C-alpha distance (Angstrom), angle and dihedral (degrees) to the residues before:
residue distance angle dihedral
M1 . . .
N2 3.78 . .
N3 3.82 104.5 .
K4 3.78 96.3 -174.9
R5 3.82 107.3 117.1
S6 3.83 95.8 -159.1
D7 3.72 90.8 90.8
M8 3.86 92.7 52.7
M9 3.81 99.5 113.9
L10 3.79 120.6 -177.0
P11 3.89 107.2 -67.9
R12 3.78 106.7 -120.0
R13 3.79 104.2 -118.6
S14 3.73 134.9 -169.3
T15 3.79 132.2 177.1
I16 3.73 121.0 -124.4
L17 3.81 92.8 -122.6
G18 3.75 99.0 -164.0
G19 3.78 90.2 56.7
V20 3.75 94.7 46.9
A21 3.84 92.0 50.0
L22 3.80 90.2 47.9
A23 3.85 91.6 51.4
A24 3.83 91.7 47.6
G25 3.81 90.9 54.0
T26 3.77 89.3 59.8
A27 3.82 98.5 29.7
T28 3.75 98.6 129.5
T29 3.87 93.9 50.8
A30 3.78 94.4 41.8
R31 3.89 95.1 51.2
A32 3.76 89.5 50.0
Q33 3.94 90.0 56.3
L34 3.78 105.8 32.4
T35 3.75 100.2 36.0
I36 3.74 140.3 101.5
D37 3.75 119.5 -149.6
M38 3.78 102.5 -137.2
T39 3.79 93.7 -170.5
R40 3.82 90.8 69.6
P41 3.77 117.2 95.8
T42 3.79 92.0 -130.7
V43 3.72 131.7 24.3
E44 3.86 136.8 -171.4
P45 3.84 113.9 -121.6
V46 3.83 112.1 -106.7
P47 3.89 110.6 -117.5
I48 3.78 106.7 -129.0
A49 3.78 133.7 172.8
I50 3.85 120.7 -145.7
V51 3.78 115.4 -163.0
D52 3.78 117.9 -155.7
F53 3.84 107.7 -100.1
K54 3.88 115.8 -106.5
G55 3.79 128.5 -124.9
D56 3.79 118.2 28.1
R57 3.81 117.8 50.1
V58 3.81 89.8 -116.3
G59 3.83 88.3 68.9
A60 3.82 91.9 86.6
D61 3.85 89.0 50.9
I62 3.72 94.1 51.6
A63 3.84 92.6 50.2
G64 3.79 88.8 47.9
V65 3.84 91.6 54.9
I66 3.89 90.8 48.1
R67 3.82 91.3 51.1
S68 3.75 91.6 49.0
D69 3.80 93.1 48.8
L70 3.78 94.9 48.6
Q71 3.83 96.3 40.1
N72 3.79 91.3 48.9
C73 3.80 97.7 52.9
G74 3.77 90.9 63.7
L75 3.79 97.8 -128.3
F76 3.90 96.7 92.3
R77 3.70 133.9 54.7
V78 3.76 109.1 -150.9
I79 3.82 113.0 -145.0
P80 3.75 110.5 -136.5
S81 3.79 117.5 -114.9
T82 3.91 91.5 -120.1
A83 3.79 87.4 70.8
F84 3.84 94.6 57.4
I85 3.73 114.8 116.5
Q86 3.81 97.4 -175.3
Q87 3.84 112.9 61.2
N88 3.80 129.9 -170.2
V89 3.74 94.9 29.5
D90 3.92 115.9 -162.6
A91 3.74 110.4 -130.7
N92 3.74 89.9 -151.3
T93 3.81 99.8 55.2
P94 3.74 133.1 54.7
P95 3.76 113.9 -89.8
R96 3.85 123.8 -119.9
F97 3.80 94.8 -87.7
A98 3.85 94.8 -167.2
D99 3.79 88.6 60.1
W100 3.79 94.3 53.7
R101 3.88 93.2 43.2
G102 3.81 85.3 53.6
I103 3.76 91.2 64.0
G104 3.79 95.7 44.1
A105 3.79 98.5 -104.7
A106 3.84 118.6 153.9
G107 3.85 90.9 -171.9
V108 3.70 140.3 16.2
V109 3.72 125.6 -155.8
V110 3.83 119.8 -154.7
G111 3.78 131.7 170.6
Q112 3.80 149.3 158.1
V113 3.84 137.1 -139.2
Q114 3.85 123.7 -148.8
Q115 3.75 134.3 179.8
V116 3.78 112.3 -118.4
G117 3.77 109.1 -176.3
G118 3.77 105.3 -62.4
S119 3.85 93.6 -18.7
I120 3.87 135.5 71.4
K121 3.89 121.8 -125.8
V122 3.81 114.6 -150.3
D123 3.72 120.1 -165.8
F124 3.90 121.0 -175.1
R125 3.85 135.7 178.3
L126 3.78 128.7 -164.5
W127 3.77 108.1 -151.7
D128 3.92 121.2 -157.6
V129 3.84 99.6 -136.0
V130 3.87 95.5 -167.3
V131 3.79 95.7 57.8
A132 3.79 95.8 27.0
Q133 3.76 94.1 -125.7
Q134 3.79 137.3 120.4
A135 3.70 111.6 -102.7
V136 3.74 102.6 -170.3
G137 3.86 136.3 -12.3
Q138 3.75 131.2 -176.6
S139 3.71 141.9 167.0
F140 4.00 129.6 -142.3
T141 3.71 132.9 -170.8
S142 3.80 121.9 -165.3
Q143 3.77 145.1 132.7
P144 3.85 114.3 -60.8
A145 3.84 91.2 -117.6
N146 3.88 88.0 63.7
W147 3.93 94.8 61.5
R148 3.87 90.5 113.5
R149 3.72 92.6 50.8
L150 3.77 90.6 49.1
A151 3.87 89.0 53.1
H152 3.88 89.2 53.5
I153 3.90 89.9 51.0
I154 3.70 91.3 49.3
A155 3.90 91.4 49.9
D156 3.76 87.2 49.9
A157 3.76 91.4 54.1
I158 3.79 91.1 50.9
Y159 3.80 91.3 46.9
K160 3.81 92.0 51.5
R161 3.83 92.4 47.4
V162 3.79 93.4 51.3
T163 3.77 99.9 37.9
G164 3.85 102.8 27.8
E165 3.88 88.4 -128.0
E166 3.78 135.2 100.2
G167 3.58 116.5 -91.8
Y168 3.93 127.9 -130.4
F169 3.73 106.2 -151.4
D170 3.89 96.7 100.9
T171 3.90 90.9 67.1
R172 3.77 140.1 100.1
V173 3.86 133.8 -133.0
A174 3.82 124.9 -146.4
Y175 3.86 115.6 -157.4
V176 3.70 144.3 160.9
S177 3.87 112.1 -93.4
E178 3.76 112.0 -149.3
T179 3.82 127.7 -159.5
G180 3.75 136.4 157.8
P181 3.80 133.1 41.4
L182 3.74 120.1 -29.7
N183 3.85 93.5 -111.3
A184 3.90 92.2 49.7
R185 3.73 106.5 33.0
V186 3.82 120.8 177.3
K187 3.74 106.8 -143.9
R188 3.89 121.3 -169.2
I189 3.74 132.7 169.7
A190 3.72 112.4 -113.3
I191 3.83 134.4 -179.6
M192 3.78 129.7 -155.5
D193 3.79 140.4 159.8
Q194 3.69 112.3 -84.1
D195 3.78 93.1 -101.5
G196 3.91 91.4 55.8
A197 3.82 95.9 -99.9
N198 3.80 126.7 126.9
N199 3.77 94.8 27.4
R200 3.80 118.7 -176.4
Y201 3.75 137.3 164.9
M202 3.77 124.4 -114.8
T203 3.81 100.5 -171.8
D204 3.85 127.3 38.5
G205 3.77 100.4 -131.5
R206 3.76 99.7 -110.8
T207 3.82 88.3 113.1
I208 3.70 129.0 41.0
A209 3.71 104.8 -107.1
L210 3.76 121.3 -166.6
T211 3.86 145.8 168.6
P212 3.75 106.5 21.6
R213 3.83 114.2 -161.2
F214 3.86 127.7 -173.9
A215 3.70 124.7 -126.0
P216 3.85 112.1 -129.2
T217 3.71 90.2 -113.8
L218 3.90 89.0 60.1
Q219 3.77 93.1 -137.4
E220 3.93 94.9 98.9
I221 3.66 141.6 36.1
V222 3.73 127.8 -160.2
Y223 3.85 119.5 -144.4
M224 3.66 141.1 166.7
A225 3.78 125.1 -119.0
Y226 3.87 136.6 -175.4
G227 3.85 112.0 -148.8
E228 3.86 126.4 -128.1
D229 3.80 87.0 -94.9
R230 3.85 91.2 58.1
G231 3.85 88.5 -122.6
P232 3.80 124.7 157.5
P233 3.77 115.7 -50.9
R234 3.71 117.9 -87.0
V235 3.86 127.2 -154.3
F236 3.73 119.8 -140.1
L237 3.74 132.7 -167.5
Q238 3.80 113.4 -150.3
N239 3.80 136.4 -177.9
V240 3.72 109.4 -123.2
D241 3.84 94.5 -144.8
S242 3.80 99.3 47.6
T243 3.70 141.8 25.0
R244 3.81 93.6 -100.6
R245 3.78 110.0 130.5
E246 3.82 134.1 168.1
L247 3.81 131.2 -168.3
L248 3.87 110.8 -114.8
G249 3.77 93.4 -171.5
N250 3.78 150.0 -57.4
F251 3.85 111.3 -99.9
P252 3.76 115.6 -171.7
G253 3.79 108.8 -161.2
M254 3.85 95.9 19.1
S255 3.75 107.7 155.3
F256 3.81 101.0 179.0
A257 3.88 125.8 30.6
P258 3.82 122.9 -118.3
R259 3.82 128.4 -83.8
F260 3.68 122.2 -162.9
S261 3.79 128.1 -117.2
P262 3.86 113.5 -114.0
D263 3.96 90.9 -103.6
G264 3.86 88.9 47.6
T265 3.75 95.1 -127.7
K266 3.83 95.4 111.3
V267 3.73 141.7 35.0
I268 3.81 129.5 -158.2
M269 3.76 128.6 -152.3
S270 3.76 141.5 157.9
I271 3.82 121.7 -108.6
S272 3.79 130.6 -171.2
Q273 3.90 114.4 -138.7
D274 3.72 127.3 166.5
G275 3.80 93.4 -13.0
R276 3.80 94.5 -47.3
T277 3.81 129.0 106.8
N278 3.81 112.3 -153.4
I279 3.72 138.8 163.1
F280 3.76 122.4 -102.4
E281 3.82 135.5 -169.5
M282 3.78 122.6 -147.3
D283 3.75 128.6 -164.2
V284 3.78 105.6 -133.3
R285 3.82 93.8 -149.9
S286 3.83 102.2 43.1
R287 3.85 96.6 25.6
A288 3.75 86.9 -134.3
M289 3.92 114.0 158.6
R290 3.76 127.8 -144.3
R291 3.75 130.0 -177.5
L292 3.86 115.7 -128.0
T293 3.76 100.8 -178.9
N294 3.79 131.2 27.7
T295 3.78 114.8 -174.1
S296 3.75 136.9 123.6
A297 3.89 89.5 -112.4
I298 3.69 130.8 90.4
D299 3.86 109.2 -94.7
T300 3.73 113.6 -179.1
S301 3.84 150.5 143.2
P302 3.74 97.1 47.3
C303 3.88 121.3 -171.3
F304 3.80 129.5 -178.2
S305 3.74 120.9 -124.5
N306 3.79 116.1 -112.7
D307 3.87 92.6 -99.3
G308 3.84 93.0 44.1
S309 3.83 95.0 -121.1
Q310 3.81 99.8 108.1
I311 3.83 139.5 32.9
I312 3.84 126.2 -143.3
F313 3.92 114.5 -155.5
N314 3.76 138.4 153.3
S315 3.82 125.2 -114.2
D316 3.67 141.1 168.6
R317 3.75 94.4 -144.0
G318 3.75 90.8 118.4
G319 3.84 93.3 53.3
T320 3.88 97.5 -92.4
Q321 3.79 132.5 55.2
Q322 3.86 105.3 -88.7
L323 3.81 137.5 152.7
Y324 3.84 124.2 -97.4
V325 3.75 134.9 -176.5
M326 3.83 124.4 -147.7
S327 3.63 139.3 169.7
A328 3.80 115.4 -80.9
S329 3.79 88.4 -116.8
G330 3.75 91.4 53.6
G331 3.85 127.7 -99.0
G332 3.80 135.0 70.0
E333 3.82 93.5 76.3
R334 3.81 115.9 -178.2
R335 3.78 132.3 175.9
V336 3.81 118.6 -115.4
S337 3.79 104.1 171.6
F338 3.83 120.1 79.4
G339 3.69 108.0 158.7
E340 3.79 131.3 109.7
G341 3.73 117.9 -80.8
R342 3.86 130.7 20.7
Y343 3.76 132.0 -53.5
A344 3.77 129.5 -143.1
T345 3.85 147.0 165.5
P346 3.85 97.7 25.2
V347 3.87 115.0 -166.0
W348 3.82 124.9 -171.7
S349 3.82 118.0 -131.8
P350 3.70 118.3 -115.2
R351 3.71 88.3 -124.2
G352 3.79 92.0 52.4
D353 3.71 94.1 -128.5
W354 3.75 102.1 101.2
I355 3.86 140.8 34.7
A356 3.74 117.3 -150.9
F357 3.77 121.0 -153.8
T358 3.82 146.3 164.7
K359 3.82 115.1 -109.8
I360 3.74 126.0 -159.7
T361 3.77 118.1 -163.4
G362 3.85 117.7 172.7
G363 3.83 103.2 -45.9
S364 3.90 94.1 -26.6
F365 3.74 128.8 99.1
G366 3.79 129.1 -157.8
I367 3.89 142.3 176.2
G368 3.79 110.1 -130.1
V369 3.75 143.4 170.2
M370 3.81 133.5 -145.9
R371 3.80 136.4 173.0
P372 3.76 116.0 -96.3
D373 3.84 90.0 -101.6
G374 3.82 92.1 54.3
S375 3.85 95.3 -101.2
G376 3.79 127.9 127.5
E377 3.82 96.1 29.0
R378 3.84 114.9 -179.5
L379 3.77 138.1 160.1
L380 3.90 117.5 -122.0
A381 3.79 99.2 -179.5
S382 3.92 137.3 10.9
G383 3.67 138.4 179.8
F384 3.85 151.8 121.8
L385 3.80 87.8 -47.3
V386 3.90 124.0 -11.9
E387 3.74 114.7 163.9
G388 3.84 147.7 146.5
P389 3.78 107.8 50.2
T390 3.84 119.5 -159.6
W391 3.82 128.3 -173.8
A392 3.72 128.4 -123.4
P393 3.87 108.2 -129.4
N394 3.78 94.2 -105.2
G395 3.83 91.7 55.5
R396 3.79 94.3 -126.7
V397 3.88 100.4 100.1
L398 3.80 135.5 46.4
M399 3.72 130.9 -156.8
F400 3.87 122.2 -156.8
F401 3.71 139.4 156.2
R402 3.77 125.3 -106.6
Q403 3.82 126.6 -162.0
Q404 3.81 117.2 -159.7
P405 3.87 122.7 -154.1
N406 3.80 117.0 -113.0
S407 3.74 125.4 -128.9
G408 3.79 90.7 -79.2
G409 3.85 93.1 54.0
R410 3.91 92.2 -106.5
A411 3.76 128.2 119.6
G412 3.77 114.0 -65.3
S413 3.71 137.7 170.2
V414 3.76 121.8 -6.5
T415 3.81 120.5 -139.8
L416 3.89 140.1 174.6
H417 3.83 120.4 -121.6
Q418 3.82 137.0 -173.9
I419 3.75 122.4 -146.9
D420 3.84 130.2 175.8
I421 3.77 123.6 -126.2
T422 3.68 92.7 -98.5
G423 3.79 94.0 56.8
R424 3.70 93.4 -128.5
F425 3.75 102.1 106.3
E426 3.77 117.3 53.1
R427 3.84 125.5 162.2
Q428 3.71 137.3 168.9
V429 3.88 117.4 -111.9
P430 3.76 110.4 -137.9
T431 3.89 117.5 -122.4
P432 3.88 127.3 169.7
T433 3.84 90.4 -123.9
D434 3.70 140.8 22.1
A435 3.80 107.6 -64.7
S436 3.79 137.6 -164.6
D437 3.74 143.9 164.3
P438 3.77 101.6 37.2
A439 3.83 126.5 -163.0
W440 3.78 120.4 -162.6
S441 3.69 118.5 -142.9
P442 3.89 128.7 -135.0
L443 3.86 116.0 -102.9
I444 3.80 110.9 -68.8
P445 3.76 109.6 -109.2
Q446 3.73 115.4 -110.6
């Protein structure tokens, strides 16, 4: 399969109008039956059956990816096919609802795949079993190599229909791939689908590449690299679908790599000069730099709020490493963390409602969240070393890296993990090598 995403043109999509009209006629009843109230602190996973799509042989693979997406998010319980009573379900006719009620399914997903010239056409329907009506139905046409992406798009459509919120399955994650002994690590920037598929490398390992961050347009990432001569860190802007790369700048003393503003016109970073570490803003087009903080403290790891009006960062200006919020233009700093221990790597949620962070208390690390005013702090994960949270674009799931101790109590393997905002559902994301410092992309444009 060709894993390059540069040929992923917009899938041609049409809505199965009869199904949408039918669902609209029973909207109140359907939403009461096949819906998750995302405002509740705890929810029960929705039992759902996903039938292998008929037609082309790739149909079973598409259904498998949909099952994995929905099961792994923690909001769905996928019913195994061995429990199905009705077999050979026709994608174009209503299923025998009594059979699906009999195995406890709230919804059933069916579909078919057809070859259309050099493309594939994928139709799917989500049926509400309780009220015996179609909940949603859509059709997509794209290149055969894009079958996995189409599966993620369908899973997103199901997620949105059941939760009322955007999904996050049709996304990518950039991360640092780590190989070799701990005292001579080879660190490359890699990129993959959010479920670990379609992994590829964006740097060749001749330099130490660190801290990838997506631009809001998705087409580019910014990352920091140290040359073979171990000179000052350089920051590169690289297209994710090609090898095109440009030097954003050389930054002696940079202590934390840039992050983009929500509109993509600026990046912020921390730079050490004359024994001080302050936060600077850079205009991406003109390369003009502007200092945003000016203290004798260590101000670092800045991140814009989702609307671009504020910046969260950590600083030891109060004596210990804590989180502060200031205006995006600098000034008005106020402390927002007041718990025990130290706080680092804050990241503002795309929804604007939470700030994720790394917390160090004694010898223990944790991944936590708090409201932008510092209230509601809680830890979602903890361990020997957990660090570097990044948000899914819907603000409901975090990814971070976890390092386990080896048998001698020293640092061992490094892996990526996903966890939902409740902290109930954590899973490891497969990568071909050790992996750290993930960065979640926006949704891929359709």
